[in-house]
N, C-alpha and C positions, 0 to 999 in steps of 0.2 A: 625677681621670685618673691612671693608672699614670704613672709615671717612667720604667719600662720595659715595650716590648712587644715580644715575638718573637715573629714571624709565619711559620708555614711552613719555618721555616729546615734549609737542608740543602745537605749538599759532597760530592763524590766525589773519591777522588785514584787517577788510574789504572785509573778505569772500575771502582774498589772504592768503592761507597756507606760513605762515615763516618758522617754523619745525616743523618735525613731526615723532611723534614716536621714538624719538632717548635715549636709553639707555646704561650706562658705571657705569663703579665705579673704585674710585681711594683710595688706601689704604697709610697707612705713609711712608713720604720718597720716595713716587712714583711720579716721573713727566710723566702727562699724557700729551699729545697734542694732540688739534682740528685746524685741517687746512681743506682749503677747498679754492676753488674760491672766486671771491666777490662776496657778494650775497648770499653765502652759508647757511648763518644762524648763524654763529658761535658766533659773537657779540651780536646777540637776545638770544641764548641759554645762554650764559653767564649770560645776563640781567634777566635771568627765574630762575637760580640757584643761583645768589644774590640778590633777593629780588627786583629788578628793575620793571620786568614785572611779574603779575601774571601769569603762566600756563593756558592754554586752555584744556591742558590734562595732565597725568600723574602727578609724584610725584618725590620731592626732598627729600631725607634723610641725615641729618648728624650726625654720628657717631650714626645712627639708629634712631633717630628722626625725623617724619615727619616735615620739615619746609618749603613745599611748600605755594609759597606766602607769606612765612613771611618777614615782612620788613627787610631793608639792617641794618640799627642798633641794633636789635635786631638778627640777623644774625651774625654780629658780634660780641657782648656779647657770643657768642655759638660759637666762633673759626673761623667764614669764613670771612675772608678781600678781598677785591680784587684791582688792579689799572685798569685804563681807558683807552681807545685806547685814547683819547683826554686826554692831561694832565691836571689831576683837583688841580694845585699846585696855593698858594698865592702869585703871582709875587712880589708883593712889600713884604710881610713880609721876614724876613731873612729866612734863610737856616735852623736856631735851632728853630726858631718859626716854621716853617712848620712841623719839624720832632716831635714835643711838641706837637702839635694838634693832634699827633695820638693816645696820650695816654688817650684821655677824657673820653674815654668808660671805663677805668679802675678806674678812679677818683670817689669813693665812700663815700666820706664827705658829711658833713652837707652842705646846703645852705648858712647858717649863717655863718658859720666857713668861707668860701671861702667871704661872704658879708663883714665881717668885719676883715679880713687877721687873724684869729686868728694861734695860733702856727701851729694847725694841720695841717691848709691849705698850710701856708709857708712849712712846712717839706715837703707834697706831691708835692709842684709846686718845689721844692730842687730832692725830687725824680724824677720826669719826664723830669728834668733838664738835669741831670745824666744820666739817662735811653735814652733817645733821643743823647747824645754825643755819647754812646757807640755805637749807631745802626749809626751814621753818620760816625763814625772812620770805622765801617765795612763796608760800601758802599763806602767808598773811600773819604768823603767830612767833614774830621774831623778839616781841614784846612778853610773850606768854611764857617764854620758856621755862621759866621758876616756878610757873602756877602746877598744882596736881592737876593732872588729866579731867579727873573728875568734876572739876568747877567748871570747865569750858561750857559754852553752848554747844547743844546739838550741829548743828553746822560745822562751828570749830573743830570737833570732834572729828566730825567728816572728813576734812582739810587736812586732820594729823595722821588721820590712817593714810591717805593719800600721801602726804610725806613720806611718810612709814615705807610704803610701798614704792615710790621711787626712789628711796635710799639703797633699794636692790639692785639700781641700774639697768632698769628694764629694758627689753627693747619692745616686748609686747605686756601690755597692761589691760586685767581686767576688772572693771570697774561695776558692783554690784550694787545699783540704786543709792550712785555717790548723792543725790541730793533728796531722797527719803527723808521726810520730817521737815526738811529744812524752809524758812521763810524765801520772798522772794527774793530778797539781798541776798542772803548767803546762797540760794540757787545763781544766783547770777556771777558769784565770785566763784564756783564749782565749776559753772559753763566756761568762765574766762580761762582758767586754770587745767581743764582738760583741754581747751583749745591750743592753749600753748605748748602744752607737754606734746600733743601729735607735730605741731611747727617743728618740733625740733627732732621727726622723725620716730617719735616710739608710735608702735601700732596699736588705738585703743579699740577692745570690745568693752561694749557698753550696756547693761540691762537698766532701763529707768522707764518709771512711768510718766515723768512726767512729760507729755506729748509737744509743747513748745519747744522744751529743752532740746527733747531726740530731733524734732525736726528744722532745731536751727543749726546744730552743728555735727551731726551724720552726714557723713558722706555715703552711707549704704544701710540700709534697714533689713533686716530679717525679721519676718512674724511668724510664730509660734501659734499653735492652737491644738490644743488636746496632744501636744508631744511631737507633734509635725508641724513641718513649714510649710507655709500655705501660701507665702509669696515674698518675694525678695527686691531689691532695687532702688533707686534715689526714693529719697522722699515724696517727692510728688508723686512719682508712679505709685507708690506705694502707699500713702494717703486716697489715692483713686480707686484702689482695687475694691470691688464689690464684697470679696471674701475677706478683707482686713475689715471693711466697715463694718460689717454683720458679726464679725469676730468679738472686734476689738476696739477700735477707732474712734468711730461716730462722726458726728459734722465738727467737732470741735479740732481735730484735728486736721479735716481738711481747711478749716478757715487759718490754723496755721501754717500749713503749706500755703494757702496761697497768698500770705501775710509776708513770707520768707521765700516764696519761689520765685 
């Protein structure tokens, strides 16, 4: 069964069609990339899937449950987590504190226990801190846990945001341009991390402009142009589609597909 199903999704803004009739599915351990030129509707699609926007048409299903228009925090409790194109990091907090913040949805203790710092509350805090440290080690930030997040490089901040998203223990993870603004080394680190997470069975939906990265790690690609799906399939198939080449990819992506196909 697909973990995520998108069925005929669409939305208009003030009479302007932003996304129209987009459908695809995503299974456990699969990496599906959504690509297209600027303004194609990629982030708008992400916002509908993750509950930031309520779709005008279509449905979103998570593990078979209709979750269309459900608020982000409720989706997170059901296993859908995401990162953002513009970093949503607490710059003045430490790296560890940022990672701990991702655990709050799984804390189910009574409010009074937290208010009076009862043993059960302190135990949950220790567990969250321990789990956060493990995630930071996983994304290569273990030695930076005491630093202010704002002092990190851009690539490290991207990995910190992924760590915080993973703290929610998602079954479906949406990554919005995780390698944007990163250098080659940082991109390779994020590439490796995404592949490792997918190998553990997490379904990953990716928006990314780095075509070499997309062609290298994707199992399936969905191509948008002017809010509509114009192609989908395996990387080698998509890179050779004349409509895709005309809209976005160009010869560079074909060379990448040849190199990794």
